C-alpha positions, 0 to 999 in steps of 0.5 A: 500500500502506498503511504504518504512518505512513499509517495513523497519519496517517489515524487522526489526521485522524478526528474520533472518538477511538480508543483501542487496548487489549491484552487486559489493557486497557492502552493501546497507542496513541491518535489525536490526537482521543482525546488531545485529548478526554481532555486528556492527550498520548500519552505520558501515556496510553500503557500506562495501564489503560483504567478510569483514563482514565474514572475516576468513570464507570459504565463504569470502576466496572463494569470495576474491580468485575468485573475485565474490560472489560464494553465489550469483552465486549459488543462481541463480540455487536455494538456497544453504545453508552455515554454518559458524562461524563469529567473531564479532568486540568484539571478540565473535564467532557466528555460522550462517546459510547463503544463498542468494537470487537474487532479481527481476531485474526490478527497483531493489534497491539491486541485492541480499539479503543474509539471516542470521540465528543465530544458537547459540540456535540450536547448544546449543540444539544439544550439550545438545542432544549429552550430553544426548546420551553420557556418557563417552564412552557410547552411547545411546538414547534409553529409557533403556540407558537413564535410565541407564545414570541416574542410573550411575550419581546417583550411582557415587555420592555414596561411596557404592559398585557397581555390574555391570552385562551384557553380554560380549561386552556390555560395563561394563568397560565403565560403571565403567569408567563413574562411576569413572569419575563422582565421587568425586574420579575422580582425584584419580587413576582408577585401573582395575583387570581382575580377569580371567587373573590370575591363583589362585596362582598369583591373590592373590598377584596381588590384595593384594601385597606381602612382600619380601621373601613371596614366591620363587622369591619375591626378593622385596616387591610389592604393590597390586592393592588395594593399587595402587587404594588408594584414587580412584576406583578399578574395579574387572572385571569378579568377577565371576571367583575369587576362593572361598578362595580369595572371603573370603579375598575380603569380609574382605576388604569390611568389614574392609577397610584393606588388608594384603600383602602376607607374612605380618601380618600387616594390611594396611588401604585402601581407595578404591571405589570397583566396580565389573563386571561380565557376569556370573549369580551370583545368580545361582553361589550362589545357587550352592555354587560357589560364597559366598552369603555374598560377593555377597550382599556386592558387589551389594549394587548398582546393574547396568545392561547393556542391550544386543545390541539386546534389544536396536536396536534403538541405532544401527545407533547412535552407528555405526556412533559414532564408524565409526567416531572414526575408520576414525579419526584413519585413517587420516579422510577418507571420508566414510559413512554407506549406508541405506542398511548397516544400515538395515543389521546392525539392522537386525543382532542379535549381540551375541557379542554386542557392541564389535562385532559391533565395529569389524564389522565396522572395517572390513567394513572400510577395505573392502569398496572400495568407500565412502559408506559402503554397505551390501557387505562390512560387515562381512559374518554373517551379510550379511547372515542375511540380505540376509535371511531377504530379501528373507523372509526365516525368519518369518516376524514380525507382521505388527504393530511391523514392522512399529513401529520398522521402525519408531524408526529406522528412528527417530534414523537415521535421527539425524545423518548428511546425513542419513535421505535421505538414510532412505527415499530411503530405505523406498521407496525401501521397499514399491516399491515406494508407497509413502503412504505406505512409509509415514505410515512405517516412521510414518509421513503424506504424506505431510511431506514425500513429503516435505522431498523428495523435500528437498532431491531432491528425485523424 
């Protein structure tokens, strides 16, 4: 037979905190975990009004404003979870997840039990996971991106020259910035030169600077980008567009670590970490004589290659949510989410413009969305067309094993995003005509797990 002392011992051994309240919201008992989370002993907490334990939180403000416990009222209709951050008497902030349970009415010792769960470890793990998925402005949780992040961090610790390759729009400049920000030169200047933006007769002066009177109109001396980057990093973007005669001078800088301004014969020492980037096939250009082999090998001491977006489709939900959040932040925090069908359309598209095109597509969708959800019809026409072709099976279907594997990766990536798991479950049910066994197989989970998740999200 369970005694009161036995019940107390049981409650004190729980990881969750339990705060028992009477109908007037006074504390009548707490267990050890609740006392520890709130930073107060039992005697200090006993008989306090519940809102005083959670001062400054939305829960306490709502309770004080309405004169009754909204958590208790909600508990009568089923469990309602609230996440809040509580400041303890010692000043420490602790993130808690809280819900209430109304106790049976017969011979009750308390009217309601408030359950507390310390989320500190959970949030630490979430932050660590987020850090793994982000490096500077780069976002990705796929194996290929995680490997790239590791290479970037290793390369950042070196002073060797780096050649970044990848299709247009993959984020080569973001890689260069991450390399600089994670290097010992992070406090020095970061200078970018878009080599394709300057005609040949201006590019040399832009890179190396010029003396006064070096050419018509040069009324004053001017330092070039190499000097501007002294002590830091210089990104030579679109290095494949640099003419052969300037390639010779770049080779000298890499070898001698010095430059000469146009119109001067005096060499100037420069301390610069050089990063080059291109979407061009430099080995092919070397073979055709359009790019110097010696410069190519000097630049690619540490090569880094960015995958195309179509080669890491499992990152699309993560990227899309991150980009949409940035777009909405610029628009006064408008409430807008991507629907499951929009995620499916984005994942089906080929993305010739890569991550840059994805960002543009989300800007387009944010403008055209007329509610709180982005649907397929809000996406650019070319993406809608791809989704339509797939829906009517005008494209060859993937092999069944490949289709299942892709959907499982897609579900796992999407489920990490707040509010997206329900959309993914509904999409799987829609694609399988409501067949739960088929949907479970498609999502890579057991039927029992699927049933629990459907119940959790209120899906019949």
